[in-house]
N, C-alpha and C positions, 0 to 999 in steps of 0.2 A: 923618780928614780929611787932605787932601794938603798937603804943605809947600809953601812958596813956591818953593823950588828945583825941585820936581817940576812945579809948574804952569808955571814959566818954561821948563823943558826941554820940556814938552809943546807949549807955544806955539811955541818955536823949531823943533821937529821939524815941526809943522804948516806953518809958514811955509816951511821948506825944501822940503817935498813940493810945496807949491803953486808955488813958484819953479821947481823942476825940471820940473814938468809943463808949465809955460809954455815952457821951453827945448825940450822935446820937440816941441811944436807948431811952434815956429819952425824947428827943424831939418827937420821934415817939409815945411814950406812952402818952404824953400830948395831942397830936393830936387825938389819939384814944379815950381818956377820954372826950375830948371836943365834938367829934362826938357823943359819947354815950349820953352825957348830952343834946345835941340838939335833938337827937331822942326821948329821954324821955320827953323833954318839948313839943315836937310836939305831941306825943302820949297823954299826959295829956290834951293838948288843944283840941284834937279831942274828948276825953272822956267828957270834959266839954261841948263842943258844942252839942254832942249827948244827954247829960243829959238835956240840956236847951230846947230841941225840945219838 
């Protein structure tokens, strides 16, 4: 049978893995949002350039 310390350690490791996987999704989301902002800025710049012609 597992000791209380081992069970506590297993629960702590599981909680850590779950927390870190959530951070990975957040970082990916920030990267996607940044890429979308760059695309929108470039599109706006092209529209301004075409309007100035």
